C-alpha positions as CSV (number, residue, x, y, z in Angstrom):
1,M,40.4,-30.4,-122.5
2,N,40.8,-29.6,-118.1
3,F,37.2,-32.4,-118.0
4,I,36.0,-29.0,-119.9
5,S,37.8,-26.1,-118.2
6,T,36.9,-27.7,-114.8
7,M,33.3,-27.6,-116.2
8,L,32.8,-24.0,-117.0
9,S,35.0,-22.6,-113.9
10,D,33.6,-21.0,-111.4
11,S,35.1,-23.4,-109.0
12,T,37.8,-26.2,-108.3
13,A,35.1,-28.0,-108.1
14,V,33.1,-30.1,-110.7
15,S,29.8,-30.1,-109.7
16,S,27.2,-32.5,-110.6
17,K,24.5,-30.2,-111.3
18,R,26.4,-28.9,-114.2
19,V,27.1,-31.5,-115.2
20,I,24.0,-32.6,-115.4
21,T,23.2,-29.9,-116.4
22,L,24.7,-29.4,-120.0
23,L,23.9,-33.4,-120.7
24,A,20.4,-32.7,-120.3
25,F,20.9,-28.9,-122.6
26,I,22.3,-31.6,-125.1
27,V,19.5,-33.6,-125.3
28,C,16.7,-30.6,-125.6
29,A,19.2,-29.3,-128.6
30,S,19.9,-32.5,-129.9
31,A,16.0,-32.9,-130.1
32,F,15.1,-29.5,-131.3
33,V,17.8,-29.7,-134.1
34,S,15.5,-33.5,-134.9
35,S,12.8,-31.5,-135.3
36,I,14.1,-29.3,-137.3
37,I,15.4,-32.3,-140.1
38,G,11.2,-33.9,-139.4
39,Y,12.3,-36.8,-136.8
40,H,9.2,-36.0,-133.9
41,V,10.8,-36.0,-131.6
42,D,8.4,-36.6,-127.3
43,S,6.9,-33.5,-126.5
44,K,6.9,-34.9,-123.1
45,L,10.3,-36.4,-123.0
46,F,11.2,-32.5,-124.7
47,D,8.6,-30.6,-121.6
48,S,11.2,-32.7,-118.8
49,M,14.8,-32.1,-119.8
50,M,13.5,-28.3,-120.9
51,Y,12.6,-27.9,-116.6
52,I,16.5,-30.1,-115.7
53,V,17.6,-27.4,-117.5
54,I,16.0,-24.4,-115.9
55,A,16.5,-26.0,-112.7
56,G,20.0,-27.1,-112.9
57,L,21.0,-22.9,-114.0
58,S,19.2,-22.0,-111.8
59,L,19.8,-24.0,-108.9
60,T,23.7,-22.9,-109.8
61,A,22.8,-19.7,-110.5
62,S,21.7,-18.5,-107.2
63,E,24.8,-20.4,-105.7
64,K,26.1,-17.7,-106.9
65,F,24.5,-15.3,-105.2
66,A,24.5,-17.6,-101.2
67,P,26.5,-16.3,-98.4
68,T,29.2,-18.3,-97.9
69,K,30.4,-19.8,-94.3
């Protein structure tokens, strides 16, 4: 699928920050769903992955407002 539409567009190259953020989001989402069905997920693991997602989204969003050379 064209590497998920060139990793959700905005540029021609795939950014490693976006890949890591997407993977961390998938882990957080699966941990959330598994906690609903009764499986216990360590809260420190969930918090650390959540912080990675927050930092990744913040850095990716800040690139949009950075001046280009």
